N, C-alpha and C positions, 0 to 999 in steps of 0.2 A: 310883322303882322301875320304872315302865313304860318310861322312857327306857333304863334299863340292860338291860331285857329286849329292847327293840327293837335295841339295839346288839349284843347277843349273837346274836340271830337273823340280823342282817345279816352278822356275822362268820362264822356257821355256814354261811350260803349261799355266801359267798366261798370258804371252805375246801372245801366240797363241790365247788364249781366247779373249783378247783385240783386236787383229788383226781381228778376225772373225766378230767382230761387225762393222768394217769399210771397210773390204776388203775380197776377197776370194782367196784361194790358187790357183796358176796357175800350172796346170799339165805340166810336161816337162820343167819347168823353175827352176828346183831345189827347192830352198826354197823361190821362188818369190811369191809376192802377187799382186793382182790387185784391185785397189780401187773400192768400190761400189759408184755409183753416186746417190746423193740424188735427189728425185723427189717429189716436193710438189704439183705437178699437174699444170694445165693451166687454170683452171676455173675463178678464181677471182684474181685480182691484179697480173697479169702475170709477169709484170716487176719486182715487188717487190719479188715475189717468185723466179724468176731467180736469182736475186741478192743474196737472202738468200742461194740458192743452191750453188752458186759459193763460197760464204764465208764459208759455211760448208765444201765444198769439199776441199778448200784451207787449212783449219784448219786440216781436217782429213788426208790430204795428208802429211802434216808436221808430224803429229803423226805417220802415217804409216811408213814413212821413218825412224823415230827414233826407232820404235819398231822393224822393220825389221833389222836394223843395230845391235840392241841389241841381237836379236835372232841369227844372224850370229856369233856374238862374243861368245855367249853361246855355240853354236854348235862347234865352234873352240876349246873352252876350254874343252868341253866334249871329243873331239877327242884326246886331249893331255893327258887325264887321263888314 
């Protein structure tokens, strides 16, 4: 049982580390996260930069939702131990 708990805690730490790369924790929202918006600037090729930002944000949003859901599952499992 202790090995299982240790494994879950390690996975939780890894997921939180990955989340911190694309999102920031939201205070007062429990274990909620808010996406960081990519900003490539507006100097050159503004239209292309905006397209890149939207594509990156969409990909990160999908990853953030998956990681956040996994984190909630880990927390639920830890509470049951």
